[in-house]
VOKOL-668191 format. One record per residue (C-alpha): x, y, z; residue number from 1; residue in three letters. Coordinates in pm, 1 decimal. Layout:
         px         py         pz   resi   resn
          X          Y          Z    NUM    ALA
...
This chain:
         px         py         pz   resi   resn
    -1197.7    -8934.5     2960.3      1    MET
    -1485.5    -8883.8     3208.2      2    PRO
    -1541.7    -9143.5     3477.8      3    GLN
    -1880.4    -9312.1     3481.1      4    ASN
    -2055.1    -9316.3     3818.9      5    ILE
    -2378.5    -9513.2     3859.9      6    ILE
    -2622.4    -9383.5     4120.5      7    ILE
    -2906.2    -9625.6     4188.6      8    THR
    -3240.3    -9489.8     4304.3      9    GLY
    -3144.3    -9150.1     4168.5     10    GLY
    -3502.2    -9044.0     4098.5     11    ALA
    -3607.6    -9087.2     4460.9     12    GLY
    -3600.7    -8840.5     4748.4     13    PHE
    -3239.9    -8863.2     4867.5     14    ILE
    -3112.9    -8996.5     4535.1     15    GLY
    -3231.6    -8694.7     4336.9     16    SER
    -3040.2    -8461.6     4569.2     17    HIS
    -2725.1    -8672.9     4531.7     18    VAL
    -2757.6    -8692.0     4151.2     19    VAL
    -2809.0    -8315.3     4123.9     20    ARG
    -2508.3    -8245.1     4347.0     21    LEU
    -2277.0    -8477.5     4151.8     22    PHE
    -2394.2    -8364.6     3805.6     23    VAL
    -2341.1    -7998.8     3891.7     24    ASN
    -2024.4    -8035.0     4101.1     25    LYS
    -1833.2    -8289.9     3891.7     26    TYR
    -1847.6    -8213.8     3517.1     27    PRO
    -1565.3    -8468.4     3472.6     28    ASN
    -1803.9    -8746.1     3582.4     29    TYR
    -2075.4    -8901.7     3369.9     30    ASN
    -2357.5    -8959.7     3618.1     31    ILE
    -2580.7    -9253.3     3528.3     32    VAL
    -2909.6    -9246.8     3716.5     33    ASN
    -3033.6    -9605.5     3737.8     34    LEU
    -3391.2    -9624.2     3865.6     35    ASP
    -3687.0    -9857.0     3812.8     36    SER
    -3933.5    -9570.0     3869.7     37    LEU
    -4149.5    -9742.7     4126.8     38    THR
    -4410.6    -9530.9     4304.3     39    TYR
    -4139.8    -9329.7     4486.6     40    ALA
    -3917.9    -9271.3     4180.9     41    GLY
    -4003.4    -8944.8     4011.5     42    ASN
    -3799.1    -8803.2     3723.1     43    LEU
    -3972.3    -8468.3     3770.3     44    GLU
    -3737.9    -8436.5     4069.3     45    ASN
    -3452.5    -8391.3     3819.3     46    LEU
    -3612.5    -8174.8     3550.1     47    LYS
    -3353.7    -7901.8     3609.4     48    ASP
    -3059.7    -8125.0     3509.4     49    ILE
    -3229.0    -8356.9     3257.9     50    ALA
    -3054.7    -8191.1     2962.3     51    GLU
    -2705.0    -8177.0     3115.4     52    LYS
    -2441.1    -8340.8     2894.4     53    SER
    -2297.1    -8548.0     3182.6     54    ASN
    -2633.7    -8686.9     3299.6     55    TYR
    -2775.1    -9016.1     3172.7     56    PHE
    -3086.0    -9206.8     3276.8     57    PHE
    -3138.4    -9582.0     3257.6     58    GLU
    -3468.9    -9735.6     3360.1     59    LYS
    -3371.2   -10059.7     3532.7     60    ALA
    -3480.1   -10275.9     3822.3     61    ASP
    -3194.2   -10393.0     4044.3     62    ILE
    -3375.7   -10726.9     4081.1     63    ARG
    -3301.3   -10792.9     3711.6     64    ASP
    -2950.7   -10941.7     3727.9     65    ALA
    -2910.5   -10984.9     3351.0     66    ASP
    -3004.5   -10625.0     3278.9     67    LEU
    -2761.2   -10499.4     3542.3     68    LEU
    -2481.2   -10704.8     3390.8     69    GLN
    -2545.8   -10550.1     3047.8     70    SER
    -2560.7   -10195.7     3188.2     71    LEU
    -2241.9   -10237.6     3388.2     72    PHE
    -2071.6   -10380.3     3079.2     73    GLU
    -2190.4   -10074.5     2885.8     74    LYS
    -2073.0    -9812.4     3137.4     75    TYR
    -1794.7    -9995.0     3326.1     76    LYS
    -1846.3    -9760.9     3622.1     77    PRO
    -1556.8    -9643.2     3834.0     78    ALA
    -1801.3    -9611.1     4121.9     79    GLY
    -2149.8    -9699.4     4239.9     80    VAL
    -2355.5    -9505.7     4493.0     81    ILE
    -2632.9    -9742.6     4589.0     82    HIS
    -2948.8    -9570.8     4713.3     83    LEU
    -3216.0    -9786.4     4548.0     84    ALA
    -3434.8    -9947.6     4813.7     85    ALA
    -3784.2   -10012.5     4932.3     86    GLU
    -3782.4    -9789.4     5237.3     87    SER
    -4125.3    -9740.3     5391.9     88    HIS
    -4158.0    -9943.0     5712.3     89    VAL
    -4536.9    -9974.3     5692.8     90    ASP
    -4513.1   -10126.2     5345.0     91    ARG
    -4252.1   -10374.3     5468.7     92    SER
    -4490.9   -10497.2     5737.7     93    ILE
    -4765.5   -10566.6     5483.1     94    SER
    -4533.7   -10705.0     5210.3     95    ASN
    -4196.0   -10824.6     5347.0     96    PRO
    -4091.2   -11025.5     5041.5     97    ILE
    -4081.5   -10711.8     4824.1     98    GLU
    -3819.3   -10572.4     5061.4     99    PHE
    -3613.5   -10891.5     5054.9    100    VAL
    -3604.0   -10911.6     4675.3    101    THR
    -3521.3   -10542.5     4625.3    102    THR
    -3301.5   -10458.3     4923.1    103    ASN
    -3115.5   -10788.3     4963.4    104    VAL
    -3120.3   -10967.3     4626.4    105    VAL
    -3101.3   -10637.5     4438.3    106    GLY
    -2793.4   -10531.3     4633.3    107    THR
    -2621.7   -10864.4     4565.5    108    VAL
    -2703.7   -10827.8     4194.8    109    ASN
    -2531.8   -10487.4     4196.7    110    LEU
    -2230.5   -10623.5     4380.7    111    LEU
    -2198.8   -10903.8     4124.2    112    ASN
    -2227.3   -10661.6     3832.5    113    ALA
    -1966.8   -10429.3     3983.8    114    PHE
    -1737.2   -10725.8     4048.6    115    ARG
    -1769.8   -10843.9     3688.4    116    ALA
    -1729.7   -10513.9     3505.1    117    HIS
    -1543.1   -10266.6     3726.7    118    SER
    -1205.0   -10224.6     3894.0    119    ASP
    -1293.1   -10367.1     4235.6    120    MET
     -977.3   -10249.8     4410.1    121    GLN
     -949.5    -9897.4     4266.8    122    ASN
    -1316.7    -9825.8     4213.9    123    GLY
    -1569.2    -9775.9     4490.8    124    ARG
    -1900.5    -9937.1     4582.9    125    PHE
    -2085.0    -9709.3     4826.5    126    TYR
    -2384.3    -9862.5     5002.6    127    HIS
    -2624.6    -9612.9     5161.4    128    VAL
    -2808.3    -9763.8     5458.1    129    SER
    -3014.3    -9657.7     5759.1    130    THR
    -2980.9    -9617.3     6134.6    131    ASP
    -3277.3    -9853.8     6174.1    132    GLU
    -3045.4   -10154.8     6140.1    133    VAL
    -2929.4   -10086.6     6497.0    134    TYR
    -3274.8   -10138.8     6645.5    135    GLY
    -3402.2    -9909.9     6916.5    136    THR
    -3259.6    -9697.7     7196.3    137    LEU
    -3391.7    -9614.8     7540.4    138    GLY
    -3386.1    -9266.0     7684.5    139    ASP
    -3005.7    -9242.4     7677.2    140    GLU
    -2719.2    -9313.6     7439.5    141    GLY
    -2659.5    -9295.3     7064.9    142    LYS
    -2584.0    -9537.7     6784.3    143    PHE
    -2217.7    -9565.4     6689.3    144    THR
    -2055.2    -9759.5     6408.8    145    GLU
    -1986.3   -10044.3     6653.8    146    THR
    -2343.4   -10072.8     6785.9    147    THR
    -2459.9   -10433.7     6734.7    148    PRO
    -2724.4   -10482.3     6468.9    149    TYR
    -3072.3   -10550.9     6604.9    150    SER
    -3331.9   -10476.4     6334.0    151    PRO
    -3696.1   -10486.0     6440.8    152    ASN
    -3893.0   -10447.7     6116.1    153    SER
    -3881.8   -10632.5     5783.4    154    PRO
    -3745.8   -10311.3     5630.1    155    TYR
    -3457.3   -10273.3     5874.2    156    SER
    -3384.6   -10646.9     5858.8    157    ALA
    -3354.2   -10626.2     5480.1    158    SER
    -3117.6   -10328.8     5504.9    159    LYS
    -2910.6   -10505.0     5770.5    160    ALA
    -2876.0   -10806.8     5543.2    161    ALA
    -2765.7   -10589.4     5251.8    162    SER
    -2506.8   -10417.0     5474.3    163    ASP
    -2363.4   -10756.0     5564.3    164    HIS
    -2341.5   -10862.9     5199.2    165    PHE
    -2146.4   -10546.2     5113.8    166    VAL
    -1901.4   -10617.5     5396.6    167    ARG
    -1876.6   -10980.5     5287.4    168    ALA
    -1781.4   -10878.7     4930.6    169    TYR
    -1516.7   -10647.4     5075.0    170    HIS
    -1366.1   -10929.8     5280.0    171    GLU
    -1413.5   -11214.1     5032.2    172    THR
    -1340.9   -11044.7     4699.7    173    TYR
    -1137.5   -10744.9     4824.8    174    LYS
    -1393.1   -10507.8     4675.4    175    MET
    -1342.2   -10141.9     4767.8    176    SER
    -1654.0   -10044.4     4964.1    177    VAL
    -1789.1    -9788.9     5208.9    178    VAL
    -2118.2    -9792.6     5398.2    179    ILE
    -2311.3    -9515.0     5569.1    180    SER
    -2604.1    -9536.8     5809.0    181    ASN
    -2810.9    -9221.2     5825.2    182    CYS
    -3086.7    -9083.2     6045.2    183    SER
    -3424.3    -8954.5     5918.4    184    ASN
    -3403.6    -8703.2     5633.9    185    ASN
    -3631.2    -8410.5     5557.2    186    TYR
    -3640.7    -8163.1     5268.5    187    GLY
    -3784.2    -8107.7     4922.2    188    SER
    -3905.2    -8375.6     4676.5    189    HIS
    -4003.5    -8624.4     4951.1    190    HIS
    -4278.4    -8870.3     4858.6    191    PHE
    -4584.0    -8773.2     5067.9    192    PRO
    -4629.2    -9104.8     5248.2    193    GLU
    -4345.9    -8992.0     5478.2    194    LYS
    -4419.9    -8797.9     5796.5    195    LEU
    -4329.2    -8437.7     5712.2    196    ILE
    -4463.5    -8408.7     5354.0    197    PRO
    -4771.6    -8611.1     5453.6    198    LEU
    -4850.1    -8368.6     5735.6    199    MET
    -4785.2    -8061.9     5519.7    200    ILE
    -5019.5    -8191.2     5250.2    201    ASN
    -5288.9    -8292.1     5499.1    202    ASN
    -5276.0    -7961.1     5687.1    203    ILE
    -5300.9    -7774.5     5358.5    204    LYS
    -5610.2    -7976.6     5266.1    205    ASN
    -5765.0    -7983.8     5616.0    206    ASN
    -5729.1    -8361.2     5645.6    207    LYS
    -5658.3    -8553.8     5964.9    208    SER
    -5298.5    -8579.7     6086.3    209    LEU
    -5243.0    -8943.9     6189.3    210    PRO
    -4990.9    -8984.9     6471.7    211    VAL
    -4886.7    -9333.3     6588.0    212    TYR
    -4959.1    -9420.5     6951.7    213    GLY
    -4907.7    -9116.3     7173.0    214    LYS
    -4648.1    -8962.7     6942.9    215    GLY
    -4370.2    -9024.8     7195.6    216    GLU
    -4131.3    -9197.3     6952.8    217    ASN
    -3812.0    -8999.9     6895.4    218    ILE
    -3620.2    -8951.0     6571.9    219    ARG
    -3299.3    -8768.9     6477.5    220    ASP
    -3362.4    -8542.2     6175.9    221    TRP
    -3112.1    -8431.7     5909.9    222    LEU
    -3163.7    -8191.4     5619.4    223    PHE
    -3139.3    -8395.3     5296.7    224    VAL
    -2887.8    -8159.6     5132.1    225    GLU
    -2651.6    -8212.4     5426.0    226    ASP
    -2689.5    -8587.9     5373.6    227    HIS
    -2596.5    -8545.0     5005.6    228    ALA
    -2284.3    -8352.0     5107.1    229    LEU
    -2191.0    -8630.2     5349.6    230    ALA
    -2231.6    -8889.0     5072.9    231    ILE
    -2004.0    -8681.3     4849.6    232    ASP
    -1733.3    -8666.4     5116.9    233    ILE
    -1757.4    -9035.0     5211.3    234    ILE
    -1755.8    -9148.7     4847.9    235    PHE
    -1437.2    -8955.7     4773.6    236    HIS
    -1251.4    -8965.9     5105.3    237    ASN
    -1394.2    -9244.2     5322.3    238    GLY
    -1156.2    -9523.4     5421.1    239    ARG
    -1196.4    -9851.0     5235.9    240    ASN
    -1415.4   -10100.6     5420.5    241    GLY
    -1534.8    -9846.8     5676.2    242    GLU
    -1881.3    -9752.4     5797.6    243    THR
    -1979.4    -9392.8     5876.9    244    TYR
    -2286.6    -9283.4     6070.8    245    ASN
    -2458.1    -8965.4     5949.6    246    ILE
    -2688.6    -8774.2     6183.2    247    GLY
    -2819.0    -8429.1     6258.2    248    GLY
    -2787.7    -8433.2     6639.8    249    ASN
    -3144.2    -8310.9     6624.3    250    ASN
    -3389.8    -8529.1     6817.7    251    GLU
    -3763.3    -8469.7     6813.2    252    TRP
    -4061.5    -8653.8     6953.6    253    LYS
    -4301.9    -8719.1     6666.0    254    ASN
    -4583.5    -8529.4     6834.7    255    ILE
    -4363.8    -8224.9     6903.8    256    ASP
    -4251.1    -8221.2     6540.8    257    LEU
    -4610.4    -8238.5     6416.5    258    VAL
    -4717.9    -7958.4     6652.4    259    LYS
    -4430.6    -7738.9     6535.6    260    LYS
    -4534.5    -7809.2     6179.1    261    LEU
    -4893.0    -7711.4     6262.3    262    CYS
    -4774.7    -7386.8     6419.6    263    GLU
    -4565.9    -7286.8     6116.2    264    ILE
    -4835.4    -7389.5     5868.4    265    MET
    -5099.4    -7186.4     6053.9    266    ASP
    -4874.4    -6881.7     6026.4    267    ARG
    -4795.3    -6934.7     5658.1    268    LYS
    -5155.7    -7012.3     5561.7    269    LEU
    -5298.2    -6722.9     5761.8    270    GLY
    -5493.5    -6947.4     5995.9    271    ARG
    -5570.3    -6886.8     6360.7    272    ALA
    -5310.5    -7017.7     6604.3    273    ALA
    -5388.1    -7376.5     6704.7    274    GLY
    -5626.9    -7439.9     6416.1    275    GLU
    -5421.7    -7711.1     6246.8    276    SER
    -5349.6    -7890.5     6575.3    277    GLU
    -5717.8    -7980.7     6587.3    278    LYS
    -5651.8    -8211.8     6290.7    279    LEU
    -5419.0    -8436.9     6494.9    280    ILE
    -5560.3    -8789.0     6530.6    281    THR
    -5390.3    -9059.5     6735.5    282    TYR
    -5394.2    -9398.7     6563.5    283    VAL
    -5294.3    -9750.5     6666.6    284    THR
    -4920.0    -9772.6     6701.6    285    ASP
    -4714.9    -9939.3     6427.9    286    ARG
    -4619.1   -10302.3     6496.7    287    ALA
    -4263.9   -10325.5     6634.1    288    GLY
    -4232.5    -9945.3     6641.6    289    HIS
    -3879.5    -9853.4     6756.8    290    ASP
    -3887.9    -9603.9     7043.0    291    PHE
    -3586.0    -9385.8     6973.4    292    ARG
    -3308.6    -9338.4     6717.6    293    TYR
    -3008.9    -9111.6     6775.9    294    ALA
    -2684.1    -9100.0     6579.1    295    ILE
    -2330.6    -9032.6     6696.5    296    ASP
    -2167.7    -8886.3     6383.1    297    ALA
    -1837.0    -8797.9     6550.3    298    SER
    -1635.9    -9044.0     6338.0    299    LYS
    -1750.5    -8874.4     6017.5    300    LEU
    -1693.1    -8530.5     6165.7    301    MET
    -1347.8    -8606.8     6306.8    302    ASN
    -1210.7    -8813.9     6017.4    303    GLU
    -1360.7    -8640.0     5715.9    304    LEU
    -1455.7    -8293.6     5844.2    305    GLY
    -1828.1    -8315.5     5768.7    306    TRP
    -2084.9    -8132.6     5980.5    307    ALA
    -2446.3    -8030.2     5918.9    308    PRO
    -2463.2    -7686.7     5756.9    309    THR
    -2836.3    -7617.5     5790.2    310    VAL
    -2989.1    -7554.2     6133.1    311    ALA
    -3318.9    -7732.9     6187.8    312    PHE
    -3535.8    -7420.2     6214.2    313    ASP
    -3392.2    -7291.0     5886.8    314    GLU
    -3422.9    -7626.5     5710.4    315    GLY
    -3775.4    -7684.4     5838.4    316    PHE
    -3894.2    -7345.9     5710.8    317    GLU
    -3723.1    -7404.6     5374.6    318    LYS
    -3887.8    -7745.6     5347.6    319    THR
    -4237.3    -7614.3     5421.0    320    ILE
    -4187.5    -7320.7     5182.6    321    ASP
    -4083.4    -7558.8     4904.7    322    TRP
    -4397.0    -7773.8     4932.2    323    TYR
    -4621.2    -7467.9     4947.6    324    LEU
    -4448.1    -7315.8     4643.3    325    ALA
    -4454.8    -7638.5     4441.8    326    ASN
    -4822.2    -7724.1     4448.6    327    GLU
    -4808.8    -7871.8     4097.5    328    GLU
    -4535.0    -8118.9     4201.7    329    TRP
    -4734.1    -8225.4     4506.2    330    LEU
    -5055.6    -8257.6     4305.4    331    THR
    -4879.8    -8466.1     4040.5    332    ASN
    -4739.4    -8698.8     4303.9    333    VAL
    -5058.5    -8745.1     4503.3    334    THR
    -5264.2    -8795.1     4185.1    335    SER
    -5011.4    -9025.7     4019.4    336    GLY
    -4970.6    -8791.3     3720.8    337    ALA
    -4592.0    -8779.2     3775.5    338    TYR
    -4570.6    -9130.3     3626.6    339    LYS
    -4638.2    -8984.5     3280.6    340    HIS
    -4317.2    -8779.2     3286.0    341    TYR
    -4098.4    -9076.3     3187.7    342    TYR
    -4314.3    -9154.2     2884.3    343    ALA
    -4313.3    -8788.0     2781.2    344    ASP
    -3934.7    -8756.5     2814.9    345    MET
    -3822.4    -9094.9     2684.3    346    TYR
    -4113.5    -9206.8     2468.4    347    GLY
    -4173.8    -9526.6     2665.1    348    ALA
    -4429.7    -9666.4     2903.7    349    GLY
């Protein structure tokens, strides 16, 4: 009998890559994609597997505790991979309570549903988090799994709180859990409010390229498909109660990343060298903007044998090529037309 695995936020950027990997790799699993289809949830991301016999979709908001209880009673999942979250820092600054109710209360609702309807000791609750819970770094050093939490935005504070609740359920109720904290992801199907798809879309349409401050902030970038592979390995082989950091060992200043993007886009669009760089506009820095993130992923590499498989230059080119080749997807997202896909597929609003 197939095991049921619930993946929350499976219509989002990272979630869609994880759902696709699990549906295709594990035919003995029934993969239940649980997503509320907020602005960043797009079922068009999963059109290629929508008809697979081991794929199921449930439209549900993790803030709705009663609905979660009924769904967990229905599926009695052997595992949960929890990716559903409000994740855009700028939105958290303008509307913090939305991040508290989704990221904190929603996570606790999931933990309660798993506790009530699943085998807590032999199942697995996997909470996917962010490196932003650790705060900010100076010029040296990297985040490890023992770095003290020091969140600086409402978003990172909400993720830190949810991490602590998952650990508390492990200690208090002996729930089998794992947590991962990952660096910035890039790749296909990324909602275009995020840096890389935003810049690609704006360059393509000759719009300004807004860069915070002087663009000196540093981020560690990881190809999203490598993140999905790490999630697969941690879900199946990670030690109970442990945290694993996932990173690409690939640090870039924001301004250098944008300039590299401009250079590649000029080449691919047949523009003169340096043309797209003229679109760069420096804007007022984000409030509480962390200076630098960098991940030490040696625990994951040494214990579970994971390592990034896609070099940054290769992944960056693949990412740009995907957005240029999928103009209809990008148009649907930026226009809001993607929201009609659910109604067309499932006959509901």
